[in-house]
C-alpha positions as CSV (number, residue, x, y, z in Angstrom):
1,M,-205.0,33.7,57.7
2,I,-204.3,36.7,58.0
3,T,-200.1,36.6,58.2
4,A,-200.5,34.6,55.1
5,V,-202.8,37.1,52.7
6,R,-199.9,40.3,54.1
7,R,-197.2,37.6,53.0
8,F,-199.0,37.7,49.4
9,V,-199.5,41.2,49.5
10,R,-195.7,42.0,50.0
11,E,-194.5,39.9,47.5
12,L,-197.1,41.0,45.1
13,K,-195.7,44.1,45.8
14,W,-192.0,43.3,45.4
15,H,-192.7,41.5,42.1
16,K,-195.4,43.0,40.8
17,N,-193.9,43.0,36.8
18,E,-193.7,38.8,37.3
19,Y,-197.2,38.7,38.4
20,V,-198.7,41.3,35.8
21,L,-197.1,39.1,33.2
22,F,-198.1,36.1,34.3
23,I,-201.6,37.1,34.2
24,V,-201.3,38.8,30.8
25,S,-199.9,35.3,29.4
26,L,-203.1,33.9,30.7
27,I,-205.5,35.9,29.1
28,I,-204.6,36.4,25.3
29,P,-204.2,32.2,25.4
30,G,-207.5,32.0,27.5
31,I,-209.1,34.3,24.6
32,I,-207.7,32.5,21.8
33,C,-208.9,29.1,23.4
34,L,-212.1,30.3,23.9
35,F,-212.3,31.0,20.0
36,A,-211.4,28.2,19.3
37,L,-213.7,26.0,21.3
38,N,-217.1,28.1,19.5
39,A,-215.4,27.2,15.9
40,F,-214.8,23.7,16.8
41,L,-219.0,23.7,18.5
42,E,-220.3,26.3,15.6
43,I,-218.4,22.8,13.2
44,T,-219.8,20.3,15.2
45,E,-223.7,22.0,14.9
46,R,-223.5,23.0,11.3
47,L,-221.6,19.2,10.7
48,Q,-225.1,17.8,12.6
49,A,-227.2,20.0,10.5
50,Q,-226.1,18.4,7.1
51,Q,-224.8,22.5,6.1
52,L,-221.0,20.9,5.5
53,V,-221.4,18.9,2.9
54,K,-221.6,20.7,-0.3
55,F,-218.0,21.9,1.7
56,D,-216.5,18.9,2.1
57,D,-217.4,17.6,-1.3
58,L,-215.8,20.5,-3.2
59,I,-212.7,20.0,-1.8
60,T,-212.0,16.4,-1.4
61,E,-213.3,16.4,-5.3
62,F,-210.4,19.4,-5.6
63,V,-207.7,17.3,-3.6
64,Y,-208.5,14.6,-5.2
65,T,-207.2,15.3,-8.7
66,F,-203.8,15.4,-7.8
67,R,-203.5,11.6,-6.8
68,S,-201.0,10.1,-8.8
69,D,-198.8,7.0,-8.2
70,T,-195.7,9.6,-7.1
71,T,-197.8,11.9,-5.0
72,T,-199.6,8.9,-2.7
73,S,-195.8,7.8,-1.6
74,I,-195.2,11.1,-0.7
75,V,-198.5,11.7,0.9
76,K,-198.1,8.3,2.9
77,F,-194.6,9.6,4.0
78,I,-196.2,12.4,5.1
79,T,-199.4,11.3,7.2
80,D,-196.8,8.7,8.9
81,V,-195.1,11.5,10.5
82,G,-198.3,12.3,11.9
83,D,-198.5,8.2,13.3
84,V,-197.9,6.7,16.8
85,Q,-194.4,5.4,15.1
86,A,-192.8,8.6,14.3
87,Y,-193.9,10.0,17.7
88,A,-192.3,7.6,19.2
89,I,-189.1,7.9,17.6
90,I,-189.8,11.9,17.8
91,I,-189.9,12.2,21.6
92,P,-186.7,11.0,22.8
93,C,-184.9,12.9,20.2
94,V,-186.1,15.9,21.5
95,A,-185.2,14.8,24.9
96,V,-182.0,14.1,23.6
97,L,-181.8,16.8,22.2
98,L,-183.0,19.5,25.4
99,Y,-180.6,17.6,27.6
100,Y,-177.4,18.3,25.7
101,R,-178.6,21.7,25.7
102,G,-178.9,22.0,29.5
103,H,-180.9,23.6,32.1
104,H,-182.9,20.4,32.5
105,R,-185.0,21.3,29.7
106,W,-184.7,17.5,28.9
107,K,-188.2,17.5,31.4
108,L,-189.9,19.4,28.5
109,S,-189.9,16.2,26.4
110,L,-192.3,14.7,29.3
111,Q,-194.8,17.2,29.4
112,A,-195.0,17.4,25.0
113,T,-195.4,13.1,25.8
114,I,-198.4,14.6,27.9
115,V,-199.5,16.7,25.8
116,L,-199.8,13.9,22.6
117,L,-201.4,11.3,24.9
118,S,-204.0,13.6,26.0
119,A,-204.6,15.1,22.9
120,T,-205.3,11.7,21.4
121,F,-207.6,10.0,24.7
122,L,-209.9,14.1,23.8
123,N,-209.8,13.0,20.6
124,I,-211.0,9.1,21.1
125,G,-213.3,10.5,23.3
126,I,-215.2,13.0,21.0
127,K,-215.0,10.5,17.9
128,S,-217.0,8.3,20.0
129,L,-220.1,11.0,20.7
130,I,-220.0,12.4,17.5
131,S,-219.8,8.6,15.8
132,R,-219.4,10.1,12.3
133,P,-218.3,7.5,9.6
134,R,-215.4,7.6,7.6
135,P,-216.1,8.5,3.8
136,V,-216.9,5.6,1.5
137,E,-214.2,2.5,1.2
138,D,-213.5,3.1,-2.3
139,M,-211.9,5.8,-2.3
140,R,-209.4,5.2,0.6
141,L,-206.0,4.7,-0.5
142,V,-204.7,3.3,3.3
143,I,-206.6,1.5,5.8
144,A,-208.2,3.4,8.8
145,H,-210.3,2.5,11.7
146,S,-212.7,4.4,14.3
147,Y,-214.9,7.1,13.4
148,S,-214.5,9.8,11.5
149,F,-214.6,13.6,12.9
150,P,-212.5,14.9,14.5
151,S,-209.6,13.5,12.7
152,G,-206.7,12.2,15.2
153,H,-204.2,12.8,12.9
154,A,-204.7,16.5,12.5
155,M,-205.7,16.8,16.3
156,S,-202.6,15.0,17.2
157,A,-200.5,16.9,14.6
158,I,-201.2,20.6,16.2
159,A,-201.1,19.7,19.5
160,F,-197.7,18.0,19.4
161,Y,-196.5,20.5,16.4
162,G,-197.8,23.4,18.1
163,F,-196.3,22.6,21.4
164,L,-192.6,22.0,19.6
165,I,-193.1,25.4,17.7
166,Y,-194.0,26.6,21.5
167,L,-190.5,25.5,22.5
168,T,-188.8,26.4,19.3
169,Y,-190.3,29.8,19.7
170,K,-189.6,30.1,23.7
171,Y,-186.0,28.5,23.6
172,V,-184.4,28.8,20.0
173,P,-182.0,31.9,20.6
174,N,-181.1,32.6,16.4
175,M,-183.2,34.3,14.7
176,V,-182.7,32.6,11.4
177,L,-183.0,29.2,12.7
178,K,-186.2,29.6,15.1
179,I,-188.0,30.7,12.3
180,G,-187.2,27.9,10.0
181,L,-187.6,25.4,12.3
182,I,-191.4,26.5,12.9
183,L,-191.8,26.6,9.1
184,I,-190.9,23.3,8.8
185,Q,-193.1,22.6,11.8
186,L,-196.3,24.3,11.2
187,S,-196.2,23.0,7.0
188,L,-196.3,19.4,9.0
189,I,-199.3,20.2,10.7
190,L,-200.9,21.5,7.1
191,G,-199.3,18.2,5.1
192,I,-200.5,15.7,7.7
193,G,-203.7,17.3,7.7
194,L,-204.1,17.6,4.0
195,S,-202.8,13.9,4.0
196,R,-206.1,12.5,5.6
197,V,-208.2,14.0,2.8
198,Y,-205.6,12.7,0.1
199,L,-205.8,9.3,1.2
200,G,-209.5,9.3,1.4
201,V,-209.7,8.7,5.1
202,H,-211.2,11.9,6.2
203,F,-213.5,14.5,5.5
204,P,-212.5,18.1,4.8
205,T,-214.2,19.3,7.9
206,D,-212.8,16.3,9.7
207,V,-209.6,17.8,9.1
208,V,-210.7,21.3,10.0
209,A,-212.5,20.4,13.6
210,G,-209.4,18.3,14.5
211,F,-207.2,21.3,14.1
212,V,-209.4,23.8,16.1
213,A,-210.0,20.8,18.6
214,G,-205.9,20.1,19.0
215,L,-205.2,24.0,19.2
216,F,-207.6,24.3,22.0
217,W,-206.1,21.5,23.9
218,L,-202.9,22.9,23.0
219,I,-203.4,26.3,24.6
220,I,-205.1,24.3,27.9
221,C,-202.0,22.3,28.4
222,I,-199.7,25.6,28.1
223,I,-201.7,27.5,30.2
224,V,-201.4,24.3,33.0
225,F,-197.8,23.6,32.6
226,N,-196.9,27.8,32.8
227,F,-199.4,27.8,35.6
228,I,-197.7,25.6,37.6
229,N,-194.4,26.3,36.2
230,F,-194.9,30.0,37.8
231,Y,-196.1,28.3,40.9
232,R,-193.2,26.0,40.8
233,T,-190.8,29.3,40.4
234,R,-192.3,31.3,43.1
235,R,-192.1,28.6,46.0
236,A,-188.6,27.8,45.4
237,R,-187.9,31.6,45.5
238,K,-189.3,31.8,48.7
239,Q,-187.0,29.0,50.1
240,G,-184.1,30.3,48.0
241,L,-183.7,27.2,45.7
242,N,-182.9,27.4,41.6
243,P,-186.4,26.4,40.0
244,D,-184.0,24.4,37.0
245,T,-182.2,22.2,39.7
246,N,-185.4,21.0,41.2
């Protein structure tokens, strides 16, 4: 035990900057994560107290003023980009792209899948717990099942496309391309959320709560992945191996 402690102290001294950066990389997302959790709980509490009805009605009526046959066709396409069929296409494409970029980064697509699937199951659990009915069926432009709060499309979009934003920021070296891709992904997230209100299958608070819950879960996943990667890198360094080849 004493030997292990001495070894850790020695390693901490040799790689002090690396450990400091790692701790900072956990603290900042952790703070954001706490704010997101608090915001979600606040929305849920006010929702159950019927304090957000006017907000929902006001935003919904405003969004409905943009309804038209042409706009509906576009919005349906946008909402489909946040559906399971789209993710089934996008994830393999990301894996192939990362594979040809080298450095064994194709494995990151597995992390993206984990983020998406775990966010989906978390959403199902929260929906069952809150059990909020969807908007009246007469106003819906598409078929939707299950409960309404929080929006599964919004939550999955910010979890999955948010993780792609994280990968883009971390691995795309060209600044112009990086900014362009991030703006496109942010637009997709926002568009998918708004599409659910436009199509009449969610209240605005469902979408806001979905964004907040998705952000919370995204940060949790990134923290866990970074912790695993840090531990893996540290272990590989001890064994004299290249962590990218394991």
